[in-house]
C-alpha positions as CSV (number, residue, x, y, z in Angstrom):
1,M,65.1,28.4,-58.2
2,P,62.7,30.9,-56.7
3,Q,60.4,29.8,-53.9
4,F,56.8,30.9,-54.6
5,V,54.4,31.8,-52.0
6,P,50.6,31.6,-52.6
7,D,48.7,35.0,-52.7
8,E,52.1,36.8,-53.6
9,V,53.1,38.3,-57.1
10,G,55.3,35.6,-58.7
11,H,56.1,37.4,-62.2
12,L,55.5,40.5,-63.8
13,D,55.4,41.0,-67.9
14,I,56.1,44.7,-68.6
15,A,55.2,45.6,-72.3
16,G,55.8,48.4,-74.7
17,P,56.6,49.4,-78.2
18,D,60.3,49.9,-77.8
19,L,62.2,47.4,-75.9
20,A,65.5,49.5,-76.0
21,K,63.6,52.3,-74.2
22,L,62.0,50.0,-71.7
23,T,65.7,48.5,-70.9
24,A,67.1,51.8,-70.5
25,F,64.4,53.1,-68.2
26,Y,64.3,50.3,-65.8
27,T,68.0,49.9,-65.7
28,A,68.5,53.6,-65.0
29,V,65.7,54.1,-62.4
30,F,65.6,50.6,-60.6
31,D,69.4,49.1,-61.3
32,W,67.5,46.0,-62.5
33,E,69.8,43.5,-64.2
34,I,68.1,42.8,-67.7
35,S,69.2,40.0,-70.0
36,P,68.2,39.8,-73.8
37,R,66.4,36.6,-74.4
38,G,65.6,36.8,-78.1
39,P,63.7,39.1,-80.5
40,G,61.3,41.3,-78.4
41,C,61.9,39.7,-75.1
42,S,64.3,40.5,-72.1
43,M,64.3,38.8,-68.6
44,V,64.6,40.9,-65.5
45,T,66.0,40.1,-62.1
46,T,65.3,42.4,-59.5
47,P,66.9,42.7,-56.3
48,G,66.3,40.8,-53.2
49,S,63.4,38.1,-53.2
50,G,61.8,39.5,-56.4
51,P,59.5,39.2,-58.1
52,N,61.4,38.7,-61.4
53,A,59.9,39.8,-64.7
54,A,60.0,40.0,-68.5
55,L,60.2,43.0,-70.9
56,V,58.3,42.3,-73.9
57,E,58.1,44.2,-77.0
58,A,54.5,44.9,-78.1
59,E,52.2,47.5,-79.8
60,T,50.8,49.0,-76.7
61,S,52.1,49.4,-73.0
62,S,51.0,47.1,-70.4
63,I,51.9,45.2,-67.1
64,V,50.7,42.0,-66.3
65,A,51.0,40.4,-62.8
66,G,51.3,36.7,-62.3
67,I,49.8,36.0,-59.0
68,V,50.8,32.7,-57.1
69,V,47.9,30.5,-56.1
70,S,47.5,27.2,-54.4
71,D,44.3,26.0,-56.1
72,L,44.0,27.6,-59.7
73,A,40.2,26.7,-60.1
74,A,39.2,28.1,-56.4
75,S,41.1,31.3,-57.1
76,I,39.2,31.8,-60.3
77,A,35.9,31.1,-59.1
78,K,36.6,33.6,-56.1
79,A,37.6,36.4,-58.6
80,L,34.5,35.7,-60.7
81,E,32.4,35.9,-57.5
82,G,34.2,39.3,-56.6
83,G,33.3,40.7,-59.9
84,G,36.5,40.0,-61.8
85,R,36.3,38.4,-65.4
86,E,38.4,35.7,-66.9
87,V,40.3,37.0,-70.1
88,M,43.0,34.5,-70.3
89,P,41.5,30.9,-69.7
């Protein structure tokens, strides 16, 4: 089980329209270990202490970073005060 540290990236979701191409790219370029987990989704193990990731088949390409926080409400409040916006409540 990974040890999560507040204020660090804990997980990445990498999305795109062709899971096979995503898998081939990240395996060839970074030598990541990629394991299929079902239709349209694979789990990624990165070297060292991570963060690990998921490859997700989606219509549009995107990368979503999950950041570990010790107090979710306080972190959301700070993000909103800093000009951020909440898009996934």
